[in-house]
TORZAKE-105307 format. One record per residue (C-alpha): residue in three letters; x, y, z. Coordinates in pm, whole numbers, padded with zeros to 5 digits. Each point is the difference from the previous one (the first is absolute). Layout:
<sites>
+------+--------+--------+--------+
| rest |      x |      y |      z |
+------+--------+--------+--------+
|  ALA |      X |      Y |      Z |
...
+------+--------+--------+--------+
</sites>
This chain:
<sites>
+------+--------+--------+--------+
| rest |      x |      y |      z |
+------+--------+--------+--------+
|  MET | -02762 |  03097 | -00986 |
|  SER |  00389 |  00102 |  00009 |
|  ILE |  00108 | -00074 | -00373 |
|  LEU | -00132 | -00026 | -00315 |
|  PHE |  00141 | -00051 | -00306 |
|  GLU | -00188 |  00000 | -00279 |
|  LYS |  00086 | -00073 | -00378 |
|  VAL |  00372 |  00140 |  00085 |
|  SER |  00239 | -00134 | -00244 |
|  HIS |  00383 |  00128 | -00045 |
|  THR |  00251 | -00007 | -00256 |
|  TYR |  00367 |  00063 |  00109 |
|  SER |  00175 |  00178 | -00258 |
|  PRO | -00329 |  00049 | -00263 |
|  ASP |  00056 |  00112 | -00374 |
|  THR |  00368 | -00118 |  00014 |
|  PRO |  00103 | -00316 | -00165 |
|  PHE |  00067 | -00133 |  00388 |
|  SER | -00365 |  00035 |  00077 |
|  TYR | -00130 | -00257 |  00253 |
|  ALA | -00355 | -00022 |  00167 |
|  ALA |  00060 | -00111 |  00333 |
|  LEU | -00391 |  00043 |  00126 |
|  THR | -00292 | -00063 | -00262 |
|  ASP | -00340 |  00124 |  00125 |
|  VAL |  00006 | -00103 |  00400 |
|  ASP | -00336 |  00087 |  00173 |
|  LEU |  00090 | -00139 |  00316 |
|  GLU | -00124 |  00122 |  00406 |
|  ILE |  00251 | -00037 |  00273 |
|  THR | -00244 | -00049 |  00337 |
|  GLU |  00084 |  00267 |  00251 |
|  GLY |  00159 | -00109 |  00386 |
|  LYS |  00113 | -00373 | -00201 |
|  MET |  00332 | -00135 | -00017 |
|  THR | -00006 | -00140 | -00402 |
|  ALA |  00312 | -00158 | -00151 |
|  ILE |  00013 |  00071 | -00384 |
|  ILE |  00209 | -00271 | -00189 |
|  GLY |  00114 | -00150 | -00309 |
|  ALA |  00290 | -00051 | -00247 |
|  THR |  00288 |  00187 | -00007 |
|  GLY | -00101 |  00273 | -00269 |
|  SER | -00366 | -00031 |  00030 |
|  GLY | -00052 |  00329 |  00126 |
|  LYS | -00007 |  00018 |  00333 |
|  THR |  00205 |  00293 |  00086 |
|  THR | -00114 |  00214 | -00232 |
|  LEU | -00337 | -00074 |  00139 |
|  VAL |  00098 |  00143 |  00349 |
|  GLN |  00209 |  00281 | -00116 |
|  HIS | -00316 |  00150 | -00106 |
|  LEU | -00111 |  00019 |  00348 |
|  ASN |  00235 |  00327 |  00068 |
|  ALA | -00026 |  00143 | -00340 |
|  LEU |  00369 | -00130 | -00072 |
|  LEU | -00096 | -00147 | -00292 |
|  LEU | -00376 |  00157 | -00203 |
|  PRO | -00244 | -00165 | -00209 |
|  THR |  00052 |  00044 | -00342 |
|  SER | -00427 | -00121 | -00057 |
|  GLY | -00253 | -00033 |  00334 |
|  LYS |  00020 |  00129 |  00257 |
|  LEU |  00042 | -00067 |  00423 |
|  THR | -00158 |  00145 |  00297 |
|  ILE |  00199 | -00013 |  00305 |
|  LEU | -00122 |  00080 |  00329 |
|  GLU | -00242 |  00233 | -00180 |
|  ARG |  00280 |  00169 | -00219 |
|  VAL | -00076 | -00068 | -00351 |
|  ILE |  00274 | -00074 | -00252 |
|  GLU | -00084 |  00026 | -00373 |
|  ALA |  00195 | -00095 | -00337 |
|  GLY |  00095 |  00373 | -00148 |
|  VAL | -00088 |  00172 |  00311 |
|  GLN |  00298 |  00208 |  00253 |
|  PRO | -00085 | -00197 |  00291 |
|  LYS | -00055 |  00259 |  00323 |
|  LYS |  00095 | -00060 |  00354 |
|  LEU |  00276 | -00222 | -00052 |
|  LYS |  00225 |  00076 |  00305 |
|  SER | -00298 | -00039 |  00227 |
|  LEU | -00059 | -00360 | -00219 |
|  ARG |  00326 | -00099 |  00056 |
|  LYS | -00037 |  00051 |  00388 |
|  ASP | -00321 | -00231 | -00028 |
|  VAL |  00154 | -00282 | -00228 |
|  GLY |  00377 | -00096 |  00125 |
|  LEU |  00152 | -00204 | -00306 |
|  VAL |  00306 | -00246 |  00169 |
|  PHE |  00216 | -00066 | -00311 |
|  GLN |  00122 | -00322 | -00101 |
|  PHE |  00350 |  00093 |  00028 |
|  PRO |  00006 |  00205 |  00302 |
|  GLU |  00365 |  00176 | -00114 |
|  TYR | -00278 |  00228 | -00221 |
|  GLN | -00117 |  00146 |  00284 |
|  LEU |  00304 |  00044 |  00271 |
|  PHE |  00215 |  00293 | -00157 |
|  GLU |  00079 |  00227 |  00313 |
|  GLU |  00291 | -00036 |  00247 |
|  THR | -00118 | -00134 |  00305 |
|  ILE | -00293 | -00267 |  00027 |
|  LEU | -00145 |  00286 |  00229 |
|  LYS | -00011 |  00279 | -00214 |
|  ASP | -00152 | -00259 | -00255 |
|  ILE | -00288 | -00120 |  00245 |
|  ILE | -00089 |  00421 |  00064 |
|  PHE |  00104 |  00088 | -00369 |
|  GLY | -00449 | -00128 | -00101 |
|  PRO | -00138 |  00168 |  00306 |
|  LYS |  00183 |  00326 |  00001 |
|  ASN | -00099 |  00039 | -00325 |
|  PHE | -00365 |  00001 |  00075 |
|  GLY |  00017 |  00268 |  00263 |
|  VAL |  00097 | -00216 |  00354 |
|  SER |  00300 |  00161 |  00192 |
|  GLU |  00311 | -00126 |  00021 |
|  GLU | -00032 | -00081 |  00374 |
|  ASP | -00329 | -00204 | -00041 |
|  ALA |  00160 | -00156 | -00321 |
|  ILE |  00272 | -00126 |  00193 |
|  GLN | -00256 | -00164 |  00243 |
|  LYS | -00179 | -00168 | -00284 |
|  ALA |  00315 | -00111 | -00115 |
|  ARG |  00043 | -00192 |  00360 |
|  GLU | -00338 | -00140 |  00021 |
|  VAL |  00016 | -00158 | -00339 |
|  MET |  00384 | -00146 |  00004 |
|  LYS | -00141 | -00181 |  00292 |
|  LEU | -00294 | -00093 | -00233 |
|  VAL |  00227 | -00160 | -00247 |
|  ASP |  00199 | -00153 |  00242 |
|  LEU |  00330 |  00224 |  00005 |
|  ASP |  00244 |  00124 |  00244 |
|  MET | -00005 |  00368 |  00048 |
|  SER |  00382 | -00017 | -00027 |
|  TYR | -00042 | -00011 | -00385 |
|  LEU | -00163 |  00319 | -00043 |
|  ASP |  00363 |  00115 | -00004 |
|  LYS |  00131 | -00183 | -00249 |
|  SER |  00006 |  00015 | -00376 |
|  PRO | -00208 | -00217 | -00222 |
|  LEU |  00279 | -00089 | -00192 |
|  ASP |  00124 | -00190 |  00319 |
|  LEU | -00354 | -00210 |  00038 |
|  SER | -00059 | -00324 | -00105 |
|  GLY | -00274 | -00076 | -00298 |
|  GLY | -00263 | -00139 |  00274 |
|  GLN |  00153 |  00338 |  00201 |
|  LYS | -00105 |  00222 | -00299 |
|  ARG | -00314 | -00146 | -00032 |
|  ARG | -00093 |  00033 |  00346 |
|  VAL |  00091 |  00402 | -00023 |
|  ALA | -00149 |  00036 | -00281 |
|  ILE | -00363 | -00160 |  00134 |
|  ALA |  00044 |  00264 |  00312 |
|  GLY |  00072 |  00308 | -00226 |
|  ILE | -00350 | -00063 | -00140 |
|  LEU | -00162 | -00127 |  00333 |
|  ALA |  00140 |  00342 |  00146 |
|  MET | -00269 |  00171 | -00204 |
|  GLU | -00271 | -00185 |  00138 |
|  PRO | -00128 | -00098 | -00347 |
|  LYS | -00401 | -00117 | -00046 |
|  VAL |  00102 | -00213 | -00236 |
|  LEU |  00330 | -00227 |  00000 |
|  VAL |  00136 | -00137 | -00351 |
|  LEU |  00261 | -00258 |  00033 |
|  ASP |  00204 | -00132 | -00282 |
|  GLU |  00189 | -00294 |  00028 |
|  PRO |  00019 |  00086 |  00416 |
|  THR |  00139 | -00257 |  00097 |
|  ALA |  00282 | -00099 | -00251 |
|  GLY |  00325 |  00009 |  00175 |
|  LEU | -00096 | -00168 |  00341 |
|  ASP |  00036 | -00277 |  00209 |
|  PRO | -00304 | -00198 |  00077 |
|  GLN | -00006 |  00146 |  00351 |
|  GLY |  00059 |  00328 | -00179 |
|  SER | -00275 | -00054 | -00218 |
|  GLN | -00261 | -00154 |  00217 |
|  GLN |  00066 |  00283 |  00248 |
|  MET | -00047 |  00301 | -00264 |
|  MET | -00313 | -00217 | -00134 |
|  GLY | -00138 |  00054 |  00372 |
|  LEU |  00025 |  00333 |  00016 |
|  PHE | -00213 |  00038 | -00346 |
|  ARG | -00246 | -00191 |  00202 |
|  LYS | -00020 |  00205 |  00243 |
|  LEU |  00055 |  00308 | -00168 |
|  ASN | -00318 | -00081 | -00186 |
|  LYS | -00190 | -00185 |  00296 |
|  GLU |  00022 |  00192 |  00232 |
|  LEU |  00122 |  00431 | -00176 |
|  ASN | -00312 | -00166 | -00259 |
|  LYS |  00290 |  00105 | -00287 |
|  THR | -00089 | -00094 | -00351 |
|  VAL |  00293 | -00233 | -00093 |
|  LEU |  00082 | -00148 | -00347 |
|  ILE |  00318 | -00226 | -00015 |
|  VAL |  00185 | -00091 | -00383 |
|  THR |  00139 | -00361 |  00121 |
|  HIS |  00077 | -00356 | -00163 |
|  ASP | -00012 | -00097 |  00348 |
|  MET | -00285 | -00264 | -00014 |
|  GLU |  00021 | -00110 |  00409 |
|  HIS | -00057 |  00417 |  00062 |
|  VAL | -00261 |  00043 | -00239 |
|  LEU | -00195 | -00314 |  00232 |
|  ASN |  00110 |  00114 |  00372 |
|  TYR | -00041 |  00379 |  00017 |
|  CYS | -00207 |  00161 | -00341 |
|  ASP | -00377 | -00024 | -00023 |
|  GLU | -00025 |  00006 | -00390 |
|  VAL |  00233 | -00063 | -00301 |
|  VAL | -00013 |  00170 | -00297 |
|  VAL |  00129 | -00158 | -00325 |
|  VAL |  00215 |  00186 | -00245 |
|  LYS |  00040 | -00143 | -00318 |
|  ASP |  00145 |  00117 | -00379 |
|  GLY | -00145 |  00350 |  00144 |
|  LYS | -00295 | -00066 |  00094 |
|  ILE | -00192 | -00124 |  00303 |
|  PHE | -00078 | -00341 | -00052 |
|  CYS | -00202 | -00047 |  00304 |
|  LYS | -00039 |  00112 |  00416 |
|  GLN | -00103 | -00200 |  00227 |
|  ASP |  00006 | -00049 |  00387 |
|  VAL |  00287 | -00175 |  00106 |
|  LYS | -00136 | -00337 |  00107 |
|  THR | -00244 | -00017 | -00315 |
|  PHE |  00318 |  00036 | -00188 |
|  PHE |  00216 | -00280 |  00164 |
|  LYS | -00278 | -00275 | -00026 |
|  GLN |  00008 |  00013 | -00420 |
|  GLU |  00296 | -00219 | -00074 |
|  SER | -00068 |  00024 | -00363 |
|  LEU | -00057 |  00393 |  00023 |
|  CYS |  00383 | -00030 |  00147 |
|  GLU |  00149 | -00279 | -00218 |
|  GLU | -00138 |  00263 | -00315 |
|  LEU |  00180 |  00327 |  00135 |
|  ASN |  00355 | -00240 |  00100 |
|  ILE | -00069 |  00098 |  00355 |
|  LEU |  00116 | -00232 |  00254 |
|  PRO | -00220 | -00017 |  00308 |
|  PRO |  00097 |  00065 |  00321 |
|  ALA |  00164 | -00316 |  00230 |
|  ILE | -00314 | -00048 |  00187 |
|  VAL | -00207 | -00036 | -00349 |
|  GLN |  00224 | -00234 | -00199 |
|  LEU | -00020 | -00232 |  00299 |
|  ARG | -00404 | -00019 | -00002 |
|  ASN | -00022 | -00039 | -00379 |
|  ALA |  00264 | -00302 |  00061 |
|  CYS | -00219 | -00149 |  00240 |
|  LEU | -00337 |  00051 | -00217 |
|  LYS |  00206 | -00145 | -00269 |
|  CYS |  00027 | -00311 |  00219 |
|  GLY | -00379 | -00029 |  00078 |
|  MET | -00013 |  00189 |  00277 |
|  ASN | -00324 |  00176 |  00037 |
|  LEU |  00118 |  00310 |  00179 |
|  PRO | -00198 |  00344 |  00032 |
|  ASP |  00099 |  00245 | -00224 |
|  ASP |  00057 |  00308 |  00247 |
|  CYS |  00306 | -00190 |  00195 |
|  PHE |  00315 |  00274 | -00028 |
|  THR |  00168 | -00038 |  00300 |
|  VAL |  00151 | -00281 |  00136 |
|  ASP | -00208 | -00034 |  00291 |
|  GLU | -00305 | -00015 | -00268 |
|  LEU |  00126 | -00249 | -00204 |
|  ALA |  00189 | -00216 |  00267 |
|  LYS | -00368 | -00030 |  00136 |
|  ALA | -00183 | -00076 | -00302 |
|  ILE |  00224 | -00295 | -00024 |
|  SER | -00016 | -00117 |  00331 |
|  LYS | -00372 | -00026 | -00113 |
|  GLN |  00055 | -00186 | -00332 |
|  VAL |  00190 | -00305 |  00202 |
|  LYS | -00252 | -00026 |  00312 |
|  HIS | -00255 | -00001 | -00291 |
|  HIS |  00213 | -00279 | -00168 |
|  GLU |  00086 | -00242 |  00339 |
+------+--------+--------+--------+
</sites>
């Protein structure tokens, strides 16, 4: 058990006319070692939820346990520096994380802040630049000279340079083209499976949820609506309709075939699986 929310609520601007309850009595356990998608409508509380994970936001009430550290409402949290090394958060807007004169200085800022020598930090910067598929020539450039997608890659590189145990990503593929999105999601999957990092991704892309994630958490109106494994979630057409979620294309195609009278298994989640199931149906009716 690496992350546990217990009756966590968060209210912005409390005791003012602008008070707004973004989270209410959230109970949630994030499975260690899994890749978990956080989904929900805009304004549902997803970003507020994940910003509690490295204490950028503190609970108004309740408590959460993160990698054996307890953060409780009304109690000054301890060991925040080590927590923010272990839990790396990539913001939805990369501009929030890029502030140095050059990309190299941006990436090595985190490791140096945690006691890594400049020489080792530079070596780590080169390693993570390769991971996010950026040429070394970018290291001497200003972040202001980059495209939106390149800024996002640099922001991710800066977090990876600190070697976090938990990686939290808020809309990490926004601004990337389809090929870039696929490469980035493949990287996160590799970090999860090969390096055993717990990965949380806030996303609206259901294709990414199905193809890369193990579990899905649905946030609705500041509360946890449900937590399920991904395949179980997408088997429930009525639930997706209730949440106004458009399922991945392969799930939509399977549902359309079912409505046409085909008797298909409910675990067809790839083109090959669905094609084989349809082929059996066609042969059965010949």
